[in-house]
C-alpha positions as CSV (number, residue, x, y, z in Angstrom):
1,M,118.5,154.4,45.0
2,S,119.6,153.4,48.4
3,T,121.6,150.2,49.1
4,I,118.6,148.7,51.0
5,E,116.2,149.4,48.1
6,N,118.7,148.0,45.6
7,Q,118.7,144.7,47.5
8,G,115.0,144.4,47.2
9,L,114.2,145.8,50.7
10,M,112.2,148.9,51.7
11,R,111.5,150.7,55.0
12,H,107.9,151.0,56.2
13,S,106.8,152.2,59.7
14,D,110.4,151.7,60.9
15,K,110.3,147.9,60.0
16,T,112.3,146.3,57.3
17,V,110.2,144.1,55.0
18,L,110.8,142.2,51.7
19,S,109.6,143.8,48.5
20,I,107.5,141.2,46.8
21,D,107.1,143.0,43.5
22,N,109.7,141.1,41.5
23,K,111.0,138.1,43.5
24,Y,108.0,136.6,45.3
25,L,104.7,135.5,43.8
26,S,102.0,138.2,44.2
27,E,99.0,139.7,42.5
28,A,101.2,142.4,41.1
29,N,103.5,140.0,39.2
30,L,101.2,137.1,38.4
31,D,100.6,137.8,34.7
32,T,104.3,138.5,34.1
33,F,105.3,135.3,35.8
34,I,102.7,133.2,33.9
35,D,104.2,134.6,30.7
36,I,107.8,133.7,31.7
37,L,106.7,130.3,33.0
38,G,104.8,129.5,29.8
39,R,107.7,130.4,27.6
40,T,110.2,128.4,29.6
41,I,108.1,125.3,29.8
42,T,107.5,125.5,26.1
43,N,111.2,125.7,25.3
44,T,111.9,122.9,27.7
45,L,109.3,120.6,26.2
46,R,110.6,121.3,22.7
47,F,114.0,120.1,24.0
48,R,112.4,116.9,25.3
49,I,111.0,115.9,21.9
50,E,114.3,116.4,20.1
51,T,115.9,113.3,18.4
52,D,119.4,113.1,19.8
53,C,120.1,112.2,23.5
54,V,122.1,115.5,23.9
55,R,122.9,118.5,21.8
56,S,126.3,117.1,21.3
57,A,128.0,120.2,20.1
58,E,126.9,122.0,23.2
59,V,127.3,119.3,25.8
60,G,130.3,121.0,27.4
61,A,128.6,124.4,27.8
62,L,127.6,123.8,31.4
63,V,131.1,123.5,32.7
64,S,132.7,125.9,30.3
65,D,130.3,128.9,30.6
66,K,131.9,131.2,33.2
67,N,128.4,132.5,34.2
68,T,127.5,129.2,35.8
69,T,130.5,129.0,38.0
70,Q,130.8,132.5,39.1
71,S,130.3,133.5,42.8
72,L,126.7,134.1,43.9
73,S,125.7,137.6,43.0
74,E,125.1,140.1,45.7
75,D,121.9,141.5,44.3
76,G,120.5,138.5,42.5
77,M,119.4,138.2,38.8
78,S,116.1,138.9,37.2
79,L,114.0,136.0,36.0
80,E,114.6,137.0,32.4
81,E,118.4,136.9,33.0
82,L,118.0,133.5,34.7
83,I,116.0,132.0,31.9
84,Q,118.6,133.2,29.3
85,L,121.4,131.6,31.3
86,Y,119.3,128.4,31.7
87,E,118.6,128.1,28.0
88,R,122.1,129.0,27.0
89,S,124.1,126.9,29.4
90,I,122.1,124.4,31.4
91,L,119.4,123.0,29.1
92,P,121.7,122.1,26.2
93,A,123.8,120.0,28.4
94,C,120.9,118.0,29.9
95,I,120.4,114.4,28.8
96,N,117.2,113.8,27.0
97,F,115.8,110.5,28.3
98,G,112.8,111.0,26.0
99,S,114.8,110.9,22.8
100,P,114.0,108.0,20.5
101,K,117.8,107.3,20.5
102,F,117.9,106.9,24.3
103,M,117.4,103.2,25.0
104,G,119.2,102.7,28.3
105,F,116.4,103.2,30.9
106,P,112.6,103.1,30.8
107,D,112.2,106.2,33.0
108,T,111.7,108.8,30.3
109,G,109.3,111.1,32.1
110,T,107.2,111.6,29.1
111,Q,103.7,110.6,30.3
112,L,101.6,113.7,29.8
113,G,99.4,113.2,32.9
114,G,102.5,112.6,35.0
115,I,104.2,115.8,33.6
116,L,101.1,117.8,34.4
117,G,100.8,116.3,37.9
118,A,104.5,117.0,38.7
119,I,104.1,120.7,37.7
120,L,100.9,121.1,39.7
121,A,102.4,119.4,42.8
122,D,105.2,121.9,43.0
123,L,102.9,124.8,42.4
124,L,100.4,123.7,45.2
125,Q,103.1,123.2,47.9
126,Q,101.4,120.6,50.0
127,N,103.2,118.8,52.8
128,L,102.1,115.3,53.3
129,I,103.3,115.0,56.9
130,N,100.1,116.1,58.6
131,G,96.8,115.4,56.8
132,Q,94.2,117.8,58.2
133,I,96.3,120.9,58.7
134,C,98.8,120.5,55.8
135,S,97.3,118.5,53.0
136,P,93.7,117.2,53.3
137,S,93.1,116.6,49.6
138,A,96.7,115.5,48.9
139,T,96.4,112.9,51.7
140,Q,93.3,111.5,50.1
141,V,95.0,111.3,46.7
142,E,98.0,109.5,48.1
143,L,96.0,106.9,50.0
144,T,93.9,106.3,46.9
145,V,97.0,105.8,44.7
146,L,98.5,103.3,47.2
147,Q,95.3,101.3,47.2
148,W,95.4,101.1,43.4
149,F,98.9,99.7,43.6
150,R,97.9,97.2,46.3
151,S,95.2,96.0,43.9
152,L,97.7,95.7,41.0
153,V,100.0,93.3,42.9
154,G,97.2,91.3,44.4
155,Y,97.4,92.6,48.0
156,E,94.1,92.8,49.9
157,V,92.7,96.4,49.9
158,F,91.2,97.3,53.3
159,P,88.6,100.0,54.1
160,L,90.5,103.1,55.4
161,A,89.7,104.1,59.0
162,S,93.2,105.6,59.3
163,V,96.6,105.6,57.6
164,W,97.4,102.4,59.4
165,D,95.0,100.5,57.1
166,V,96.6,101.3,53.8
167,G,99.7,99.2,54.2
168,A,101.9,101.3,52.0
169,I,103.9,104.5,51.9
170,V,105.2,106.7,49.1
171,T,108.9,107.3,49.2
172,H,111.5,109.3,47.2
173,G,113.0,106.2,45.3
174,G,113.5,102.5,45.2
175,T,116.6,102.7,47.4
176,L,114.5,104.2,50.2
177,S,111.7,101.8,49.6
178,N,114.1,98.8,49.8
179,T,115.8,100.3,52.9
180,I,112.5,100.6,54.8
181,A,111.7,97.0,53.7
182,M,115.0,95.9,55.3
183,M,114.1,97.8,58.4
184,L,110.9,95.8,58.6
185,A,112.9,92.6,58.1
186,R,115.3,93.6,60.8
187,E,112.5,94.3,63.3
188,N,111.0,91.0,62.4
189,H,114.3,89.2,62.9
190,F,115.3,91.2,66.0
191,P,112.0,92.2,67.7
192,G,112.3,95.4,69.7
193,S,115.5,96.5,68.1
194,M,114.0,99.9,67.2
195,Q,113.9,100.7,71.0
196,L,116.6,98.4,72.4
197,G,119.2,98.7,69.7
198,L,121.3,95.9,68.2
199,R,123.2,94.3,71.2
200,K,125.2,91.1,71.1
201,M,123.7,90.6,67.6
202,K,123.9,87.3,65.9
203,P,124.5,87.4,62.1
204,A,121.5,88.7,60.1
205,Y,121.9,87.1,56.7
206,L,120.4,88.7,53.6
207,V,119.8,86.2,50.7
208,V,120.0,87.6,47.1
209,P,120.5,86.1,43.6
210,R,124.2,86.2,42.6
211,G,125.4,89.0,40.3
212,I,122.0,90.7,39.6
213,G,120.9,92.1,43.0
214,H,120.3,95.8,43.3
215,Y,122.9,97.6,45.5
216,S,120.2,99.1,47.7
217,V,119.4,96.0,49.7
218,K,123.0,95.3,50.5
219,S,123.6,98.9,51.4
220,A,120.4,99.0,53.5
221,Q,121.6,96.0,55.5
222,M,124.7,98.0,56.5
223,W,123.0,101.3,56.9
224,L,120.6,99.7,59.4
225,G,123.5,98.3,61.5
226,C,123.1,94.7,60.5
227,G,126.6,94.4,59.0
228,S,127.5,93.0,55.6
229,H,126.2,89.4,55.8
230,L,125.2,88.7,52.2
231,L,124.5,85.2,50.9
232,E,124.5,85.2,47.1
233,V,122.8,82.2,45.6
234,P,123.6,80.9,42.1
235,T,121.1,81.6,39.3
236,Q,119.8,79.7,36.2
237,N,118.8,82.1,33.4
238,Y,119.1,84.9,36.0
239,R,116.5,83.3,38.3
240,Y,117.2,81.7,41.7
241,D,118.5,78.1,41.4
242,L,115.8,76.8,43.8
243,D,118.0,73.8,44.9
244,S,120.8,76.2,45.7
245,L,118.4,78.6,47.5
246,K,117.2,75.7,49.7
247,E,120.7,74.6,50.5
248,T,121.8,78.1,51.4
249,I,118.9,78.8,53.7
250,L,119.1,75.4,55.4
251,A,122.8,76.1,56.2
252,H,121.9,79.4,58.0
253,A,118.2,78.9,58.7
254,Q,118.0,80.6,62.1
255,D,120.1,83.5,61.1
256,V,118.5,84.4,57.7
257,M,116.9,87.9,58.2
258,A,115.4,88.2,54.7
259,V,115.2,86.7,51.2
260,V,115.0,89.2,48.3
261,A,113.6,88.2,44.9
262,Y,113.2,90.3,41.8
263,A,110.2,90.9,39.7
264,G,112.5,92.6,37.1
265,D,116.1,92.7,38.3
266,S,118.0,95.9,37.5
267,R,120.2,94.3,34.9
268,T,118.3,91.6,32.9
269,M,114.7,92.5,34.0
270,T,114.1,88.8,34.6
271,I,110.9,88.0,36.6
272,D,111.9,85.4,39.2
273,N,109.8,82.3,40.0
274,L,108.1,84.0,42.9
275,C,105.9,81.0,43.8
276,G,108.9,78.8,43.8
277,V,111.0,81.1,46.0
278,R,108.1,81.5,48.4
279,D,107.6,77.8,48.7
280,V,111.3,77.0,49.3
281,V,111.6,79.7,52.0
282,R,108.3,78.9,53.8
283,S,109.1,75.2,53.9
284,I,112.2,75.9,55.9
285,R,111.1,78.7,58.2
286,N,107.8,80.5,58.1
287,N,108.9,83.8,59.6
288,I,111.8,84.7,57.3
289,W,111.0,88.1,55.7
290,L,110.2,87.8,52.0
291,H,110.7,91.0,50.0
292,A,110.1,91.4,46.3
293,D,111.9,94.2,44.5
294,A,109.3,94.9,41.8
295,C,110.4,98.4,41.0
296,H,109.9,97.5,37.3
297,G,107.8,94.4,37.2
298,H,104.8,95.5,39.4
299,L,103.1,97.0,36.4
300,L,102.7,93.5,34.9
301,G,99.7,93.3,37.1
302,A,97.9,95.7,34.8
303,S,98.1,93.4,31.8
304,K,95.6,90.5,31.6
305,K,98.0,89.0,29.0
306,H,101.1,89.0,31.3
307,E,99.8,89.3,34.9
308,S,100.6,85.7,35.6
309,M,104.3,86.5,35.4
310,I,104.1,87.9,38.9
311,D,102.0,85.1,40.4
312,G,102.9,84.6,44.0
313,I,104.0,88.2,44.7
314,S,101.0,88.8,46.9
315,S,102.4,86.3,49.4
316,F,105.6,88.3,49.9
317,D,105.8,90.4,53.1
318,S,106.8,93.5,51.2
319,I,107.0,94.8,47.7
320,S,108.9,97.9,46.4
321,I,107.7,99.7,43.3
322,D,108.9,102.6,41.2
323,P,106.2,104.4,39.2
324,H,108.8,106.7,37.7
325,K,110.1,103.6,35.9
326,S,106.9,101.8,35.2
327,I,104.6,104.6,33.9
328,D,107.1,107.1,32.6
329,I,106.4,109.9,35.1
330,P,109.0,112.6,36.1
331,Y,111.4,111.8,38.8
332,T,111.0,110.6,41.6
333,A,108.2,108.4,42.8
334,S,108.4,105.1,44.6
335,A,106.4,103.2,47.1
336,L,106.7,100.3,49.6
337,L,103.8,98.0,50.0
338,V,103.4,95.6,52.9
339,R,101.1,92.6,53.0
340,D,100.0,93.2,56.6
341,P,99.4,96.9,57.2
342,S,100.0,96.6,61.0
343,T,103.7,95.8,60.4
344,L,104.4,99.5,59.7
345,K,103.6,100.3,63.3
346,K,106.7,98.4,64.3
347,I,109.0,101.0,62.8
348,S,107.0,104.2,63.6
349,T,108.3,106.8,66.0
350,Y,106.4,109.5,67.9
351,S,106.8,113.3,67.8
352,D,104.4,115.9,68.9
353,L,105.4,117.9,65.7
354,I,103.4,115.3,63.8
355,M,99.7,115.3,64.5
356,Q,98.5,112.0,65.9
357,Q,95.4,112.2,63.7
358,D,93.9,109.3,61.8
359,F,95.2,110.5,58.5
360,S,98.6,112.1,59.2
361,I,100.9,110.2,56.9
362,G,104.0,111.4,58.7
363,Q,103.3,108.9,61.5
364,M,104.4,106.0,59.3
365,T,107.2,107.3,57.1
366,P,110.6,106.5,58.6
367,M,113.5,108.7,57.4
368,I,111.1,111.1,55.7
369,G,109.9,114.3,57.3
370,S,108.3,117.0,55.2
371,K,107.2,115.2,52.1
372,S,106.2,116.8,48.7
373,W,103.1,115.6,46.9
374,M,104.9,113.0,44.8
375,S,101.7,111.0,44.4
376,L,99.9,113.7,42.5
377,K,101.8,112.9,39.3
378,I,101.1,109.2,39.9
379,W,97.4,109.9,40.3
380,F,97.3,112.0,37.1
381,A,99.2,109.4,35.1
382,M,97.2,106.4,36.3
383,Q,93.9,108.3,35.7
384,N,95.1,109.4,32.3
385,L,96.2,105.9,31.2
386,G,93.6,103.8,33.0
387,R,94.2,100.2,33.8
388,K,93.9,99.3,30.1
389,G,96.4,101.9,29.0
390,M,98.9,100.7,31.6
391,G,98.4,97.1,30.4
392,E,99.0,98.2,26.8
393,L,102.2,99.9,27.9
394,V,103.4,96.7,29.4
395,E,102.5,94.7,26.3
396,T,104.2,97.1,24.0
397,R,107.4,97.0,26.0
398,I,107.5,93.2,26.0
399,D,106.8,93.1,22.2
400,N,109.6,95.6,21.5
401,A,112.0,93.7,23.7
402,R,111.2,90.5,21.8
403,L,111.6,92.2,18.5
404,F,115.0,93.6,19.4
405,A,116.1,90.2,20.7
406,D,115.1,88.7,17.3
407,L,117.2,91.3,15.5
408,I,120.2,90.4,17.7
409,R,119.8,86.7,17.1
410,D,119.7,87.3,13.3
411,H,122.8,89.5,13.3
412,P,126.1,87.7,12.8
413,D,128.1,90.2,14.9
414,F,126.0,90.1,18.1
415,S,125.2,87.5,20.8
416,L,122.1,87.6,22.9
417,L,122.8,86.9,26.6
418,N,119.2,86.7,28.0
419,K,115.8,85.6,27.0
420,P,113.8,88.8,27.6
421,D,111.0,88.5,30.2
422,Y,110.0,92.1,30.4
423,H,111.8,95.0,28.8
424,S,115.6,94.4,29.0
425,V,117.7,92.9,26.2
426,I,121.3,92.1,27.1
427,F,123.8,91.5,24.3
428,V,127.4,91.8,23.3
429,Y,129.2,92.8,20.1
430,R,131.0,89.6,19.3
431,P,131.9,89.0,15.7
432,E,133.2,85.5,14.7
433,K,136.9,86.4,14.8
434,I,136.8,87.2,18.5
435,K,134.0,84.9,19.6
436,C,136.2,82.7,21.9
437,D,138.3,85.6,23.4
438,Q,136.1,86.8,26.3
439,R,138.8,89.3,27.4
440,L,138.8,91.0,24.1
441,V,134.9,90.8,23.9
442,N,134.7,92.7,27.2
443,E,137.3,95.2,26.1
444,V,135.7,96.0,22.8
445,N,132.2,96.3,24.4
446,S,133.6,98.7,27.0
447,A,135.2,100.7,24.3
448,I,131.9,100.8,22.4
449,Y,130.1,102.2,25.4
450,R,132.7,104.9,26.1
451,E,132.6,106.1,22.5
452,M,128.8,106.0,22.4
453,V,128.6,108.2,25.5
454,K,131.3,110.5,24.1
455,E,129.4,111.0,20.8
456,G,126.1,111.6,22.6
457,Q,123.7,110.7,19.9
458,W,122.6,107.3,21.0
459,Y,122.5,105.6,24.4
460,L,122.5,102.0,25.6
461,H,123.3,101.0,29.2
462,S,126.4,98.9,30.2
463,F,127.5,97.1,33.4
464,T,129.0,93.8,34.5
465,L,127.0,90.6,34.5
466,P,127.6,86.9,35.2
467,A,127.7,85.2,31.8
468,D,125.3,82.3,31.8
469,D,126.2,81.3,28.3
470,L,129.9,82.1,28.2
471,R,130.6,80.2,31.5
472,Q,133.6,82.3,32.3
473,G,133.2,84.9,35.0
474,L,131.8,88.3,34.1
475,V,130.9,89.8,30.8
476,R,130.5,93.5,29.9
477,P,127.4,93.7,27.8
478,L,125.3,96.4,26.3
479,R,121.6,96.7,27.2
480,Y,118.5,97.9,25.4
481,M,115.5,98.7,27.6
482,S,112.2,99.0,25.7
483,G,110.6,101.5,28.0
484,N,110.7,104.4,25.6
485,I,107.5,104.5,23.6
486,R,109.2,106.8,21.0
487,V,111.5,103.9,19.9
488,N,110.2,102.0,16.9
489,E,111.6,99.2,14.7
490,T,113.4,101.6,12.4
491,K,115.3,103.0,15.4
492,L,116.2,99.5,16.6
493,I,117.7,98.7,13.2
494,E,119.6,102.0,13.2
495,I,121.1,101.4,16.7
496,L,122.3,98.0,15.7
497,D,123.9,99.4,12.5
498,Y,125.5,102.2,14.6
499,I,126.9,99.8,17.2
500,D,128.1,97.4,14.5
501,Q,130.1,100.2,12.8
502,L,131.3,101.5,16.2
503,G,132.3,98.0,17.2
504,A,134.4,97.4,14.1
505,R,136.2,100.7,14.7
506,C,136.8,100.0,18.3
507,L,138.0,96.5,17.6
508,G,140.4,97.8,15.0
509,D,141.9,100.2,17.5
510,L,142.3,97.5,20.1
511,V,144.1,95.0,17.9
512,L,146.4,97.5,16.2
């Protein structure tokens, strides 16, 4: 066999063309590929329903297997060889967010409609930059999904004559959604800055709750050239102290670019007093941009029992949401919603590569060019669950969080640090003998987290947090998030027993 043929090429009519028989989808290899794909998906899904977070005995395989670090082969590998390598070295070292022992985040990616939609979106290869020529049905699905989300948060839903009527865009994640929201806030504060740039700029202050704000809004402020002008306002029970908020804004009234409130902050998942925040801000200056980071909490709008928790959110200028967190679909899927759809025109740019047609989504998606069909998995999941199913998901998460909080309160070796609003329970291992030694409390909880990650069977999240009840700076807690529907009361009791034993061991090591 010639070198050219060996590399998957052949000569025909004096032209060199790729041989599609083995490495590109065709009629000739369709049945074989379906078989390989089916077997691989089956094995991957079996991994997703395992009990432990990782196959701990094999967690080092990815970095130790020489086959995964070798130079790129000259002739390539067959699909069978690739699948063997994947199942031997890559899959076993993946973290299983769907494990009933994984309690750190709610984004498990286990919703069946969402999984199906994610697979189909990749197979269909639609590009949502130009509607008519690239993605007619995909565009319709995306605009429909965005209207559903507007309805959930109480925004007005407008008849669609063009993309400019929907007042929302799908993005790759909450960080990008928040960044585009801050771009809108900048344009509102410095009109024309998209074209003129930021010249002789006055301070552009960003107001956030102290100690619980998500990094993305502060980063966005700097990415967008507005500098690091952050005003952190004290909180009470992880909500804005409204008197302090008023004082802060009054002190800098003309230079406040935006106020950010959380409908589920990324640490405690507390739902802020959105009506109160709005009233304080609007009483001082009516055109300060109000943004709600509701990446988690937007789904409360689907529950008749709990929808009042986000009362007032529909009066905010923009809202960021993360369906991959809220409805358990595969990564990634986020969206930015705006109260007034026309505001998105202020940050649009023109290119003749993007069709200026009524339904070309690429006209209104800053920092996104070619865009995959992320909304298909959202559409599948929302249609699969229905509004009632999404509401039940919310209610189950809240019930499980409250159950775990009760277990913490009743256990002598743990202290609860928050009253759960949604699906986050913050606590520390703090037995009586170290109760007043915050330094040691932080050290032992940090050690618990390190050992838990090392062992790989269970997972709770950890970070720093202002300690409302300890009144002494920062605490290093552990966090349970009740987003994983595979977690039941038995598992909650087991994780507490595990942490209690691990804590006793770590404390013994620290005091020796």
